[in-house]
ZADO-486132 format. One record per residue (C-alpha): residue number from 1; z, y, x. Coordinates in steps of 0.5 Angstrom, whole numbers, plus 500, padded with zeros to 3 digits. Layout:
residues N
i, up, north, east
NUM, Z, Y, X
...
***
This chain:
residues 135
i, up, north, east
1, 640, 218, 763
2, 646, 215, 760
3, 649, 217, 754
4, 656, 215, 752
5, 659, 213, 746
6, 665, 217, 743
7, 669, 212, 745
8, 667, 212, 752
9, 667, 219, 752
10, 674, 219, 750
11, 676, 214, 755
12, 673, 218, 761
13, 676, 225, 759
14, 683, 223, 756
15, 687, 217, 757
16, 686, 214, 764
17, 680, 219, 765
18, 679, 226, 767
19, 686, 229, 764
20, 690, 224, 768
21, 686, 225, 774
22, 687, 232, 774
23, 695, 232, 774
24, 700, 237, 771
25, 698, 243, 775
26, 691, 242, 776
27, 687, 249, 778
28, 680, 252, 777
29, 677, 257, 782
30, 672, 261, 779
31, 666, 264, 783
32, 661, 270, 782
33, 656, 267, 788
34, 651, 262, 787
35, 653, 255, 785
36, 652, 250, 791
37, 645, 246, 789
38, 649, 239, 791
39, 656, 239, 787
40, 662, 239, 791
41, 659, 242, 797
42, 662, 248, 800
43, 661, 255, 795
44, 657, 261, 798
45, 663, 265, 798
46, 671, 265, 796
47, 673, 264, 789
48, 674, 271, 785
49, 680, 268, 782
50, 684, 261, 781
51, 688, 259, 775
52, 692, 254, 773
53, 691, 249, 767
54, 696, 248, 762
55, 700, 242, 763
56, 697, 239, 757
57, 689, 240, 759
58, 687, 240, 752
59, 686, 236, 745
60, 681, 231, 744
61, 676, 232, 738
62, 673, 226, 735
63, 668, 229, 730
64, 665, 232, 736
65, 667, 227, 742
66, 669, 233, 746
67, 675, 235, 750
68, 677, 242, 747
69, 681, 246, 753
70, 687, 249, 752
71, 689, 256, 754
72, 691, 257, 762
73, 696, 261, 765
74, 693, 268, 768
75, 690, 269, 775
76, 688, 275, 779
77, 681, 277, 781
78, 680, 278, 788
79, 674, 281, 787
80, 670, 285, 782
81, 664, 282, 777
82, 664, 276, 772
83, 665, 269, 775
84, 659, 265, 773
85, 661, 258, 775
86, 668, 254, 776
87, 670, 248, 780
88, 676, 244, 778
89, 681, 241, 783
90, 686, 236, 781
91, 694, 237, 783
92, 693, 234, 790
93, 687, 239, 791
94, 682, 234, 790
95, 675, 236, 788
96, 674, 234, 780
97, 668, 238, 777
98, 664, 244, 777
99, 661, 247, 771
100, 659, 254, 768
101, 663, 259, 765
102, 662, 265, 761
103, 666, 271, 759
104, 669, 271, 752
105, 665, 275, 747
106, 658, 273, 751
107, 653, 269, 747
108, 654, 261, 748
109, 649, 258, 752
110, 652, 252, 753
111, 657, 254, 759
112, 664, 249, 759
113, 669, 254, 760
114, 670, 261, 757
115, 674, 266, 760
116, 678, 272, 758
117, 678, 278, 762
118, 679, 285, 759
119, 677, 288, 766
120, 673, 285, 772
121, 676, 289, 778
122, 680, 287, 783
123, 687, 286, 781
124, 685, 285, 774
125, 688, 278, 770
126, 683, 273, 768
127, 685, 266, 764
128, 681, 261, 761
129, 681, 262, 753
130, 677, 256, 751
131, 672, 251, 753
132, 669, 244, 752
133, 668, 238, 756
134, 664, 233, 754
135, 660, 227, 757
***
């Protein structure tokens, strides 16, 4: 297992790394189906909601060596239920990473993205309210 130093993690997640690769209009698709066993494989079903990340994806925290994500725009749920994982895409639609999600207010068990959803029915609005990425 590789464990990155804070300096390497910062370079990989900010600067010329992930933030630059995502671009200025990256999206995150959220799914309620099982996460594929192999990262990047096709999901078992359609996305429940797609949200656009903020132009400034987040801010770097030196103390914890992590990227703290900014709030996103809202997206509308196409089906009910809580999303359990997400897939991030660059501006050009290229797959960037898969991660776990949780609802705001739920116990934090290490999920990378936190979503705010006042209701979980089709047509309800959802946004990324926070989250952290670390390497």
